[in-house]
N, CA, C and O atoms as CSV, one atom per row, in Angstrom:
chain,resi,resn,atom,element,x,y,z
A,1,MET,N,N,-23.920,-17.601,-48.566
A,1,MET,CA,C,-23.480,-18.724,-47.788
A,1,MET,C,C,-22.650,-18.197,-46.621
A,1,MET,O,O,-21.801,-17.322,-46.793
A,2,LYS,N,N,-22.909,-18.744,-45.425
A,2,LYS,CA,C,-22.205,-18.296,-44.228
A,2,LYS,C,C,-21.404,-19.432,-43.607
A,2,LYS,O,O,-21.841,-20.583,-43.589
A,3,ILE,N,N,-20.226,-19.089,-43.098
A,3,ILE,CA,C,-19.437,-20.013,-42.294
A,3,ILE,C,C,-19.637,-19.574,-40.853
A,3,ILE,O,O,-19.446,-18.403,-40.525
A,4,VAL,N,N,-20.024,-20.515,-39.986
A,4,VAL,CA,C,-20.384,-20.177,-38.616
A,4,VAL,C,C,-19.582,-20.981,-37.598
A,4,VAL,O,O,-19.096,-22.076,-37.882
A,5,TYR,N,N,-19.461,-20.408,-36.413
A,5,TYR,CA,C,-18.888,-21.069,-35.241
A,5,TYR,C,C,-20.027,-21.256,-34.252
A,5,TYR,O,O,-20.764,-20.311,-33.969
A,6,VAL,N,N,-20.178,-22.473,-33.721
A,6,VAL,CA,C,-21.272,-22.765,-32.796
A,6,VAL,C,C,-20.717,-23.487,-31.574
A,6,VAL,O,O,-19.976,-24.461,-31.705
A,7,GLU,N,N,-21.077,-23.007,-30.386
A,7,GLU,CA,C,-20.812,-23.732,-29.148
A,7,GLU,C,C,-22.143,-24.267,-28.658
A,7,GLU,O,O,-23.110,-23.516,-28.536
A,8,TRP,N,N,-22.200,-25.575,-28.373
A,8,TRP,CA,C,-23.464,-26.166,-27.979
A,8,TRP,C,C,-23.236,-27.308,-26.997
A,8,TRP,O,O,-22.160,-27.905,-26.953
A,9,LEU,N,N,-24.265,-27.596,-26.215
A,9,LEU,CA,C,-24.197,-28.655,-25.210
A,9,LEU,C,C,-24.744,-29.961,-25.771
A,9,LEU,O,O,-25.776,-29.986,-26.441
A,10,ASP,N,N,-24.034,-31.038,-25.483
A,10,ASP,CA,C,-24.443,-32.367,-25.935
A,10,ASP,C,C,-24.451,-33.314,-24.749
A,10,ASP,O,O,-23.873,-33.022,-23.702
A,11,ALA,N,N,-25.098,-34.426,-24.919
A,11,ALA,CA,C,-25.118,-35.463,-23.873
A,11,ALA,C,C,-23.716,-36.022,-23.690
A,11,ALA,O,O,-22.968,-36.173,-24.656
A,12,ALA,N,N,-23.365,-36.327,-22.455
A,12,ALA,CA,C,-22.085,-36.969,-22.155
A,12,ALA,C,C,-22.297,-38.477,-22.098
A,12,ALA,O,O,-23.355,-38.953,-21.686
A,13,SER,N,N,-21.289,-39.213,-22.512
A,13,SER,CA,C,-21.376,-40.676,-22.444
A,13,SER,C,C,-20.001,-41.247,-22.143
A,13,SER,O,O,-18.984,-40.563,-22.262
A,14,ALA,N,N,-19.992,-42.503,-21.755
A,14,ALA,CA,C,-18.751,-43.218,-21.498
A,14,ALA,C,C,-18.931,-44.660,-21.949
A,14,ALA,O,O,-20.029,-45.211,-21.870
A,15,ARG,N,N,-17.853,-45.264,-22.421
A,15,ARG,CA,C,-17.910,-46.652,-22.878
A,15,ARG,C,C,-17.204,-47.543,-21.876
A,15,ARG,O,O,-16.275,-47.120,-21.188
A,16,GLY,N,N,-17.656,-48.769,-21.808
A,16,GLY,CA,C,-17.000,-49.735,-20.942
A,16,GLY,C,C,-17.347,-49.517,-19.483
A,16,GLY,O,O,-18.274,-48.775,-19.156
A,17,TRP,N,N,-16.602,-50.163,-18.615
A,17,TRP,CA,C,-16.817,-50.057,-17.170
A,17,TRP,C,C,-16.212,-48.764,-16.644
A,17,TRP,O,O,-15.023,-48.501,-16.826
A,18,ASN,N,N,-17.048,-47.959,-15.988
A,18,ASN,CA,C,-16.620,-46.680,-15.432
A,18,ASN,C,C,-17.289,-46.451,-14.097
A,18,ASN,O,O,-18.232,-47.156,-13.737
A,19,GLY,N,N,-16.811,-45.482,-13.371
A,19,GLY,CA,C,-17.478,-45.085,-12.133
A,19,GLY,C,C,-18.849,-44.522,-12.460
A,19,GLY,O,O,-19.124,-44.149,-13.601
A,20,SER,N,N,-19.699,-44.464,-11.460
A,20,SER,CA,C,-21.089,-44.045,-11.677
A,20,SER,C,C,-21.219,-42.601,-12.146
A,20,SER,O,O,-22.273,-42.227,-12.662
A,21,LYS,N,N,-20.184,-41.776,-11.985
A,21,LYS,CA,C,-20.253,-40.374,-12.388
A,21,LYS,C,C,-19.489,-40.091,-13.670
A,21,LYS,O,O,-19.284,-38.925,-14.007
A,22,ALA,N,N,-19.060,-41.118,-14.397
A,22,ALA,CA,C,-18.248,-40.935,-15.604
A,22,ALA,C,C,-18.978,-40.147,-16.690
A,22,ALA,O,O,-18.343,-39.413,-17.447
A,23,ALA,N,N,-20.295,-40.287,-16.778
A,23,ALA,CA,C,-21.049,-39.637,-17.847
A,23,ALA,C,C,-22.078,-38.648,-17.306
A,23,ALA,O,O,-23.079,-38.370,-17.967
A,24,ASN,N,N,-21.837,-38.120,-16.115
A,24,ASN,CA,C,-22.780,-37.142,-15.553
A,24,ASN,C,C,-22.628,-35.796,-16.249
A,24,ASN,O,O,-21.524,-35.381,-16.599
A,25,GLY,N,N,-23.741,-35.134,-16.438
A,25,GLY,CA,C,-23.718,-33.772,-16.976
A,25,GLY,C,C,-23.721,-33.720,-18.482
A,25,GLY,O,O,-24.042,-34.691,-19.167
A,26,LEU,N,N,-23.352,-32.553,-18.974
A,26,LEU,CA,C,-23.307,-32.275,-20.400
A,26,LEU,C,C,-21.892,-31.899,-20.790
A,26,LEU,O,O,-21.067,-31.562,-19.942
A,27,ILE,N,N,-21.622,-31.961,-22.091
A,27,ILE,CA,C,-20.294,-31.615,-22.591
A,27,ILE,C,C,-20.429,-30.495,-23.630
A,27,ILE,O,O,-21.337,-30.512,-24.462
A,28,LEU,N,N,-19.517,-29.526,-23.568
A,28,LEU,CA,C,-19.536,-28.409,-24.511
A,28,LEU,C,C,-18.829,-28.816,-25.799
A,28,LEU,O,O,-17.681,-29.259,-25.775
A,29,ILE,N,N,-19.513,-28.663,-26.906
A,29,ILE,CA,C,-18.993,-28.985,-28.232
A,29,ILE,C,C,-18.771,-27.686,-29.001
A,29,ILE,O,O,-19.583,-26.764,-28.922
A,30,ARG,N,N,-17.678,-27.621,-29.736
A,30,ARG,CA,C,-17.398,-26.465,-30.606
A,30,ARG,C,C,-17.375,-26.952,-32.043
A,30,ARG,O,O,-16.614,-27.857,-32.385
A,31,SER,N,N,-18.209,-26.354,-32.886
A,31,SER,CA,C,-18.302,-26.768,-34.288
A,31,SER,C,C,-18.174,-25.573,-35.208
A,31,SER,O,O,-18.628,-24.475,-34.886
A,32,VAL,N,N,-17.548,-25.796,-36.364
A,32,VAL,CA,C,-17.447,-24.780,-37.410
A,32,VAL,C,C,-17.948,-25.422,-38.694
A,32,VAL,O,O,-17.592,-26.561,-38.997
A,33,GLY,N,N,-18.777,-24.699,-39.459
A,33,GLY,CA,C,-19.264,-25.267,-40.699
A,33,GLY,C,C,-20.049,-24.272,-41.522
A,33,GLY,O,O,-20.226,-23.116,-41.136
A,34,PHE,N,N,-20.514,-24.742,-42.661
A,34,PHE,CA,C,-21.370,-23.955,-43.541
A,34,PHE,C,C,-22.791,-24.008,-43.003
A,34,PHE,O,O,-23.308,-25.090,-42.722
A,35,LEU,N,N,-23.424,-22.856,-42.857
A,35,LEU,CA,C,-24.803,-22.800,-42.382
A,35,LEU,C,C,-25.747,-23.294,-43.478
A,35,LEU,O,O,-25.801,-22.718,-44.565
A,36,ILE,N,N,-26.483,-24.353,-43.189
A,36,ILE,CA,C,-27.442,-24.898,-44.141
A,36,ILE,C,C,-28.812,-24.275,-43.921
A,36,ILE,O,O,-29.470,-23.836,-44.864
A,37,GLU,N,N,-29.234,-24.245,-42.653
A,37,GLU,CA,C,-30.572,-23.744,-42.319
A,37,GLU,C,C,-30.588,-23.332,-40.857
A,37,GLU,O,O,-29.908,-23.931,-40.024
A,38,LYS,N,N,-31.376,-22.294,-40.549
A,38,LYS,CA,C,-31.559,-21.844,-39.176
A,38,LYS,C,C,-33.039,-21.578,-38.972
A,38,LYS,O,O,-33.629,-20.754,-39.671
A,39,THR,N,N,-33.644,-22.280,-38.010
A,39,THR,CA,C,-35.046,-22.083,-37.672
A,39,THR,C,C,-35.143,-21.811,-36.175
A,39,THR,O,O,-34.124,-21.757,-35.486
A,40,LYS,N,N,-36.355,-21.640,-35.672
A,40,LYS,CA,C,-36.507,-21.417,-34.230
A,40,LYS,C,C,-36.258,-22.690,-33.440
A,40,LYS,O,O,-36.111,-22.633,-32.219
A,41,HIS,N,N,-36.206,-23.854,-34.117
A,41,HIS,CA,C,-36.019,-25.133,-33.431
A,41,HIS,C,C,-34.622,-25.727,-33.572
A,41,HIS,O,O,-34.180,-26.467,-32.693
A,42,PHE,N,N,-33.923,-25.420,-34.650
A,42,PHE,CA,C,-32.606,-26.021,-34.869
A,42,PHE,C,C,-31.750,-25.151,-35.784
A,42,PHE,O,O,-32.241,-24.249,-36.463
A,43,MET,N,N,-30.449,-25.456,-35.777
A,43,MET,CA,C,-29.502,-24.876,-36.716
A,43,MET,C,C,-28.784,-26.044,-37.366
A,43,MET,O,O,-28.300,-26.936,-36.671
A,44,ALA,N,N,-28.710,-26.050,-38.685
A,44,ALA,CA,C,-28.048,-27.126,-39.405
A,44,ALA,C,C,-26.802,-26.585,-40.086
A,44,ALA,O,O,-26.836,-25.549,-40.750
A,45,ILE,N,N,-25.683,-27.318,-39.907
A,45,ILE,CA,C,-24.421,-26.948,-40.557
A,45,ILE,C,C,-23.846,-28.164,-41.251
A,45,ILE,O,O,-24.251,-29.294,-40.979
A,46,SER,N,N,-22.891,-27.929,-42.159
A,46,SER,CA,C,-22.205,-29.042,-42.815
A,46,SER,C,C,-20.717,-28.735,-42.903
A,46,SER,O,O,-20.305,-27.577,-42.833
A,47,THR,N,N,-19.918,-29.783,-43.057
A,47,THR,CA,C,-18.467,-29.611,-43.138
A,47,THR,C,C,-18.044,-29.117,-44.516
A,47,THR,O,O,-17.041,-28.415,-44.641
A,48,SER,N,N,-18.799,-29.475,-45.550
A,48,SER,CA,C,-18.471,-29.089,-46.926
A,48,SER,C,C,-19.736,-28.985,-47.749
A,48,SER,O,O,-20.729,-29.655,-47.466
A,49,GLN,N,N,-19.696,-28.134,-48.779
A,49,GLN,CA,C,-20.797,-28.012,-49.731
A,49,GLN,C,C,-20.201,-27.912,-51.139
A,49,GLN,O,O,-19.155,-27.294,-51.339
A,50,ASN,N,N,-20.888,-28.532,-52.115
A,50,ASN,CA,C,-20.402,-28.421,-53.482
A,50,ASN,C,C,-21.209,-27.368,-54.256
A,50,ASN,O,O,-22.090,-26.721,-53.691
A,51,GLN,N,N,-20.904,-27.201,-55.548
A,51,GLN,CA,C,-21.567,-26.155,-56.351
A,51,GLN,C,C,-23.050,-26.410,-56.556
A,51,GLN,O,O,-23.792,-25.491,-56.903
A,52,GLN,N,N,-23.497,-27.656,-56.347
A,52,GLN,CA,C,-24.918,-27.974,-56.488
A,52,GLN,C,C,-25.646,-27.901,-55.134
A,52,GLN,O,O,-26.783,-28.358,-55.015
A,53,ASP,N,N,-24.992,-27.330,-54.124
A,53,ASP,CA,C,-25.538,-27.195,-52.759
A,53,ASP,C,C,-25.773,-28.531,-52.064
A,53,ASP,O,O,-26.595,-28.619,-51.153
A,54,ASN,N,N,-25.052,-29.579,-52.491
A,54,ASN,CA,C,-25.076,-30.840,-51.743
A,54,ASN,C,C,-24.160,-30.684,-50.541
A,54,ASN,O,O,-23.125,-30.023,-50.625
A,55,CYS,N,N,-24.542,-31.293,-49.417
A,55,CYS,CA,C,-23.808,-31.123,-48.165
A,55,CYS,C,C,-23.152,-32.414,-47.728
A,55,CYS,O,O,-23.709,-33.497,-47.909
A,56,LEU,N,N,-21.956,-32.297,-47.147
A,56,LEU,CA,C,-21.242,-33.428,-46.582
A,56,LEU,C,C,-21.352,-33.364,-45.065
A,56,LEU,O,O,-21.105,-32.321,-44.459
A,57,ASP,N,N,-21.721,-34.479,-44.459
A,57,ASP,CA,C,-21.812,-34.603,-42.996
A,57,ASP,C,C,-22.680,-33.529,-42.354
A,57,ASP,O,O,-22.209,-32.815,-41.469
A,58,PRO,N,N,-23.938,-33.396,-42.776
A,58,PRO,CA,C,-24.795,-32.376,-42.154
A,58,PRO,C,C,-25.045,-32.698,-40.675
A,58,PRO,O,O,-25.141,-33.862,-40.285
A,59,LEU,N,N,-25.146,-31.650,-39.873
A,59,LEU,CA,C,-25.371,-31.769,-38.438
A,59,LEU,C,C,-26.489,-30.812,-38.043
A,59,LEU,O,O,-26.418,-29.618,-38.333
A,60,SER,N,N,-27.517,-31.332,-37.384
A,60,SER,CA,C,-28.633,-30.522,-36.897
A,60,SER,C,C,-28.499,-30.366,-35.388
A,60,SER,O,O,-28.482,-31.357,-34.657
A,61,ILE,N,N,-28.402,-29.119,-34.921
A,61,ILE,CA,C,-28.202,-28.838,-33.509
A,61,ILE,C,C,-29.462,-28.175,-32.957
A,61,ILE,O,O,-29.891,-27.153,-33.493
A,62,PRO,N,N,-30.070,-28.723,-31.905
A,62,PRO,CA,C,-31.253,-28.089,-31.320
A,62,PRO,C,C,-30.923,-26.675,-30.823
A,62,PRO,O,O,-29.884,-26.465,-30.197
A,63,ARG,N,N,-31.795,-25.718,-31.098
A,63,ARG,CA,C,-31.546,-24.313,-30.737
A,63,ARG,C,C,-31.372,-24.139,-29.231
A,63,ARG,O,O,-30.570,-23.310,-28.800
A,64,ASN,N,N,-32.107,-24.903,-28.423
A,64,ASN,CA,C,-31.984,-24.731,-26.976
A,64,ASN,C,C,-30.672,-25.298,-26.441
A,64,ASN,O,O,-30.359,-25.086,-25.269
A,65,ALA,N,N,-29.892,-26.013,-27.259
A,65,ALA,CA,C,-28.586,-26.526,-26.849
A,65,ALA,C,C,-27.463,-25.546,-27.216
A,65,ALA,O,O,-26.339,-25.687,-26.736
A,66,ILE,N,N,-27.761,-24.564,-28.057
A,66,ILE,CA,C,-26.746,-23.617,-28.539
A,66,ILE,C,C,-26.492,-22.545,-27.477
A,66,ILE,O,O,-27.415,-21.867,-27.024
A,67,LYS,N,N,-25.218,-22.409,-27.090
A,67,LYS,CA,C,-24.821,-21.416,-26.095
A,67,LYS,C,C,-24.174,-20.187,-26.729
A,67,LYS,O,O,-24.260,-19.088,-26.183
A,68,LYS,N,N,-23.528,-20.369,-27.877
A,68,LYS,CA,C,-22.870,-19.253,-28.561
A,68,LYS,C,C,-22.910,-19.529,-30.057
A,68,LYS,O,O,-22.768,-20.672,-30.492
A,69,TYR,N,N,-23.103,-18.475,-30.837
A,69,TYR,CA,C,-23.191,-18.594,-32.288
A,69,TYR,C,C,-22.563,-17.342,-32.894
A,69,TYR,O,O,-22.873,-16.226,-32.479
A,70,LYS,N,N,-21.687,-17.528,-33.870
A,70,LYS,CA,C,-21.034,-16.373,-34.500
A,70,LYS,C,C,-20.822,-16.654,-35.986
A,70,LYS,O,O,-20.355,-17.729,-36.362
A,71,VAL,N,N,-21.168,-15.681,-36.824
A,71,VAL,CA,C,-20.871,-15.780,-38.253
A,71,VAL,C,C,-19.408,-15.390,-38.429
A,71,VAL,O,O,-19.003,-14.277,-38.091
A,72,LEU,N,N,-18.622,-16.323,-38.962
A,72,LEU,CA,C,-17.201,-16.067,-39.178
A,72,LEU,C,C,-16.932,-15.363,-40.507
A,72,LEU,O,O,-16.056,-14.505,-40.612
A,73,LYS,N,N,-17.719,-15.755,-41.527
A,73,LYS,CA,C,-17.513,-15.187,-42.853
A,73,LYS,C,C,-18.757,-15.416,-43.693
A,73,LYS,O,O,-19.417,-16.449,-43.581
A,74,THR,N,N,-19.067,-14.445,-44.533
A,74,THR,CA,C,-20.142,-14.586,-45.521
A,74,THR,C,C,-19.491,-14.632,-46.889
A,74,THR,O,O,-18.674,-13.782,-47.240
A,75,ILE,N,N,-19.879,-15.662,-47.664
A,75,ILE,CA,C,-19.288,-15.871,-48.990
A,75,ILE,C,C,-20.377,-15.684,-50.040
A,75,ILE,O,O,-21.453,-16.270,-49.924
A,76,GLY,N,N,-20.113,-14.879,-51.056
A,76,GLY,CA,C,-21.072,-14.681,-52.144
A,76,GLY,C,C,-22.310,-13.957,-51.657
A,76,GLY,O,O,-22.257,-13.153,-50.726
A,77,ASP,N,N,-23.431,-14.258,-52.306
A,77,ASP,CA,C,-24.739,-13.654,-52.020
A,77,ASP,C,C,-24.565,-12.294,-51.443
A,77,ASP,O,O,-25.551,-11.623,-51.135
């Protein structure tokens, strides 16, 4: 099991009345979590995992949105 740090780009948005440029561009997101799966199309992480490998709050990030990826720690295996 690996704990990873991921920097990735996400869509920007704004709520309510804003200027026309309030949601232009992309926003850099920084996430840390347990690596669930890594394929050529996406990387999936979760905030928590139990002993039965059930995941809490899984997040699938498209690989082409990932700008930086680092393994912080490997546990077991």
